[in-house]
TORPA-4810 file (N, C-alpha, C, O; in nm, 3 decimals):
<nodes>
NODE_1_3.015_-18.208_-0.532_3.059_-18.305_-0.639_2.917_-18.372_-0.622_2.868_-18.395_-0.512_M
NODE_2_2.871_-18.394_-0.711_2.732_-18.424_-0.740_2.746_-18.568_-0.782_2.655_-18.645_-0.751_S
NODE_3_2.854_-18.615_-0.853_2.893_-18.760_-0.901_2.937_-18.821_-0.836_2.988_-18.917_-0.893_T
NODE_4_2.956_-18.822_-0.685_2.949_-18.877_-0.512_2.810_-18.934_-0.483_2.700_-18.881_-0.499_F
NODE_5_2.840_-19.051_-0.438_2.706_-19.090_-0.330_2.748_-19.032_-0.216_2.868_-19.024_-0.190_A
NODE_6_2.666_-18.992_-0.145_2.676_-18.960_0.000_2.778_-19.008_0.101_2.854_-18.950_0.179_S
NODE_7_2.743_-19.176_0.061_2.842_-19.285_0.160_2.858_-19.401_0.055_2.781_-19.453_-0.025_S
NODE_8_2.969_-19.417_0.084_3.076_-19.538_-0.004_3.038_-19.644_0.061_3.022_-19.654_0.183_Y
NODE_9_3.016_-19.757_-0.055_2.976_-19.912_0.000_3.104_-19.969_-0.104_3.098_-19.930_-0.221_V
NODE_10_3.178_-20.026_-0.078_3.295_-20.082_-0.144_3.236_-20.195_-0.229_3.290_-20.225_-0.335_P
NODE_11_3.114_-20.267_-0.179_3.066_-20.415_-0.249_2.919_-20.315_-0.377_2.871_-20.377_-0.471_R
NODE_12_2.895_-20.231_-0.359_2.843_-20.161_-0.437_2.887_-20.160_-0.555_2.995_-20.102_-0.560_D
NODE_13_2.844_-20.210_-0.681_2.900_-20.206_-0.818_2.843_-20.063_-0.888_2.873_-20.026_-1.001_A
NODE_14_2.767_-20.001_-0.805_2.709_-19.873_-0.863_2.811_-19.735_-0.829_2.801_-19.619_-0.870_H
NODE_15_2.906_-19.795_-0.742_3.025_-19.675_-0.735_3.150_-19.637_-0.801_3.251_-19.707_-0.814_Q
NODE_16_3.128_-19.500_-0.847_3.267_-19.433_-0.936_3.382_-19.480_-0.872_3.418_-19.499_-0.756_P
NODE_17_3.423_-19.493_-0.974_3.584_-19.559_-1.019_3.670_-19.452_-0.946_3.652_-19.333_-0.920_K
NODE_18_3.808_-19.572_-0.914_3.891_-19.480_-0.813_3.910_-19.499_-0.667_3.796_-19.481_-0.625_G
NODE_19_3.968_-19.519_-0.587_4.040_-19.512_-0.443_3.937_-19.433_-0.360_3.983_-19.334_-0.303_K
NODE_20_3.863_-19.447_-0.350_3.749_-19.354_-0.248_3.774_-19.375_-0.080_3.687_-19.448_-0.033_Q
NODE_21_3.830_-19.348_-0.023_3.857_-19.356_0.111_3.724_-19.399_0.177_3.626_-19.324_0.180_P
NODE_22_3.724_-19.525_0.229_3.638_-19.616_0.284_3.685_-19.639_0.419_3.789_-19.594_0.467_W
NODE_23_3.583_-19.730_0.489_3.638_-19.802_0.627_3.599_-19.917_0.585_3.491_-19.941_0.530_C
NODE_24_3.725_-20.026_0.619_3.671_-20.145_0.554_3.616_-20.227_0.677_3.572_-20.338_0.645_A
NODE_25_3.609_-20.203_0.784_3.504_-20.248_0.911_3.402_-20.215_0.883_3.328_-20.311_0.860_T
NODE_26_3.332_-20.067_0.869_3.213_-20.015_0.904_3.111_-20.017_0.739_2.993_-19.994_0.713_C
NODE_27_3.240_-20.059_0.650_3.210_-20.018_0.500_3.110_-19.921_0.473_2.998_-19.924_0.421_D
NODE_28_3.189_-19.824_0.528_3.094_-19.698_0.487_3.264_-19.579_0.482_3.383_-19.604_0.502_T
NODE_29_3.172_-19.427_0.439_3.245_-19.341_0.447_3.253_-19.229_0.545_3.330_-19.133_0.553_D
NODE_30_3.112_-19.283_0.644_3.016_-19.174_0.675_3.093_-19.108_0.792_3.060_-18.995_0.830_L
NODE_31_3.196_-19.178_0.851_3.228_-19.172_0.996_3.395_-19.139_1.008_3.462_-19.146_1.111_H
NODE_32_3.450_-19.097_0.852_3.573_-19.091_0.831_3.626_-18.929_0.880_3.568_-18.821_0.867_L
NODE_33_3.777_-18.965_0.948_3.783_-18.808_0.986_3.938_-18.779_0.932_4.015_-18.866_0.972_A
NODE_34_3.984_-18.703_0.871_4.117_-18.707_0.764_4.223_-18.667_0.911_4.217_-18.563_0.976_V
NODE_35_4.298_-18.763_0.928_4.404_-18.696_1.021_4.501_-18.620_0.989_4.542_-18.525_1.055_D
NODE_36_4.551_-18.666_0.865_4.695_-18.596_0.780_4.708_-18.629_0.607_4.678_-18.725_0.537_S
NODE_37_4.764_-18.502_0.584_4.760_-18.571_0.448_4.897_-18.552_0.385_4.972_-18.488_0.459_I
NODE_38_4.948_-18.588_0.277_5.043_-18.567_0.216_5.080_-18.592_0.032_5.046_-18.696_-0.025_A
NODE_39_5.134_-18.509_-0.020_5.139_-18.523_-0.135_5.212_-18.609_-0.172_5.318_-18.609_-0.108_V
NODE_40_5.201_-18.717_-0.281_5.270_-18.767_-0.340_5.272_-18.776_-0.482_5.372_-18.824_-0.536_M
NODE_41_5.177_-18.737_-0.551_5.202_-18.660_-0.735_5.175_-18.572_-0.768_5.091_-18.580_-0.857_D
NODE_42_5.202_-18.476_-0.741_5.129_-18.342_-0.781_5.030_-18.297_-0.914_4.925_-18.235_-0.932_R
NODE_43_5.132_-18.371_-0.997_5.041_-18.301_-1.143_4.933_-18.403_-1.148_4.840_-18.357_-1.215_R
NODE_44_4.905_-18.536_-1.100_4.813_-18.617_-1.080_4.658_-18.598_-0.994_4.551_-18.655_-1.014_R
NODE_45_4.701_-18.480_-0.879_4.649_-18.516_-0.745_4.627_-18.615_-0.694_4.511_-18.653_-0.679_E
NODE_46_4.740_-18.689_-0.651_4.718_-18.840_-0.553_4.799_-18.787_-0.448_4.911_-18.737_-0.459_I
NODE_47_4.716_-18.806_-0.325_4.758_-18.773_-0.166_4.759_-18.906_-0.141_4.706_-18.998_-0.204_L
NODE_48_4.848_-18.909_-0.011_4.836_-19.003_0.075_4.758_-18.970_0.200_4.814_-18.881_0.264_A
NODE_49_4.655_-19.009_0.251_4.617_-18.972_0.294_4.560_-19.064_0.450_4.498_-19.169_0.428_V
NODE_50_4.586_-19.016_0.625_4.575_-19.097_0.710_4.412_-19.049_0.741_4.367_-18.936_0.723_A
NODE_51_4.342_-19.160_0.790_4.173_-19.156_0.807_4.191_-19.230_0.942_4.262_-19.329_0.959_F
NODE_52_4.128_-19.175_1.022_4.043_-19.256_1.121_3.898_-19.228_1.111_3.847_-19.122_1.075_D
NODE_53_3.822_-19.365_1.159_3.735_-19.377_1.193_3.610_-19.372_1.293_3.592_-19.472_1.363_C
NODE_54_3.536_-19.280_1.302_3.496_-19.229_1.432_3.422_-19.304_1.519_3.420_-19.291_1.641_A
NODE_55_3.320_-19.436_1.408_3.254_-19.517_1.478_3.305_-19.643_1.513_3.217_-19.722_1.547_Q
NODE_56_3.436_-19.691_1.515_3.449_-19.829_1.522_3.616_-19.797_1.555_3.687_-19.888_1.595_C
NODE_57_3.651_-19.706_1.542_3.806_-19.660_1.577_3.917_-19.704_1.475_4.032_-19.670_1.502_G
NODE_58_3.898_-19.762_1.381_3.943_-19.801_1.294_4.095_-19.676_1.186_4.075_-19.569_1.130_G
NODE_59_4.163_-19.717_1.194_4.257_-19.618_1.090_4.369_-19.647_0.993_4.463_-19.723_1.014_A
NODE_60_4.343_-19.566_0.866_4.427_-19.673_0.785_4.518_-19.537_0.679_4.485_-19.420_0.697_R
NODE_61_4.580_-19.557_0.620_4.701_-19.446_0.537_4.619_-19.500_0.371_4.611_-19.620_0.344_V
NODE_62_4.575_-19.411_0.292_4.542_-19.465_0.159_4.585_-19.386_0.073_4.587_-19.270_0.114_L
NODE_63_4.633_-19.405_-0.067_4.640_-19.375_-0.174_4.530_-19.289_-0.229_4.426_-19.351_-0.204_S
NODE_64_4.503_-19.187_-0.286_4.348_-19.136_-0.303_4.391_-18.990_-0.404_4.490_-18.917_-0.411_T
NODE_65_4.279_-18.995_-0.463_4.282_-18.857_-0.512_4.229_-18.724_-0.434_4.166_-18.743_-0.330_T
NODE_66_4.251_-18.588_-0.479_4.217_-18.498_-0.421_4.055_-18.445_-0.405_4.010_-18.362_-0.326_V
NODE_67_3.974_-18.533_-0.522_3.829_-18.501_-0.523_3.746_-18.585_-0.405_3.653_-18.553_-0.331_G
NODE_68_3.811_-18.688_-0.418_3.746_-18.785_-0.310_3.802_-18.744_-0.180_3.712_-18.748_-0.097_F
NODE_69_3.913_-18.706_-0.128_3.954_-18.641_0.005_3.841_-18.508_0.007_3.798_-18.482_0.120_V
NODE_70_3.798_-18.440_-0.083_3.771_-18.345_-0.094_3.594_-18.370_-0.058_3.531_-18.307_0.027_A
NODE_71_3.551_-18.453_-0.128_3.429_-18.467_-0.071_3.411_-18.533_0.068_3.300_-18.508_0.114_A
NODE_72_3.485_-18.608_0.146_3.490_-18.681_0.297_3.476_-18.525_0.347_3.363_-18.484_0.374_V
NODE_73_3.601_-18.428_0.360_3.626_-18.263_0.414_3.442_-18.236_0.385_3.349_-18.261_0.461_L
NODE_74_3.440_-18.190_0.274_3.291_-18.165_0.250_3.194_-18.144_0.344_3.155_-18.045_0.405_A
NODE_75_3.165_-18.260_0.342_3.073_-18.381_0.462_3.104_-18.312_0.586_3.040_-18.216_0.628_R
NODE_76_3.200_-18.362_0.641_3.249_-18.300_0.777_3.223_-18.154_0.792_3.155_-18.117_0.888_V
NODE_77_3.267_-18.073_0.712_3.250_-17.942_0.750_3.130_-17.896_0.766_3.113_-17.817_0.859_E
NODE_78_2.989_-17.940_0.663_2.825_-17.947_0.643_2.799_-17.994_0.781_2.691_-17.941_0.808_A
NODE_79_2.833_-18.059_0.877_2.793_-18.112_0.980_2.807_-18.019_1.126_2.768_-18.065_1.233_T
</nodes>
């Protein structure tokens, strides 16, 4: 998906709108690993996703979209 930046920095004003997953401690999505996924709203493609950060060890659950999770998973598979 070419509309997404390779790394999300939440303080950057030019990031896409939506609930893109990111690590609040590291201020990036580069080190995220998906731990588990649950469907919240199938029609709107909203998921509850548990993420772990390999850099700082942080973890959180976030309501996000299928597209944002796919971008994180695609990057992990490419490495």
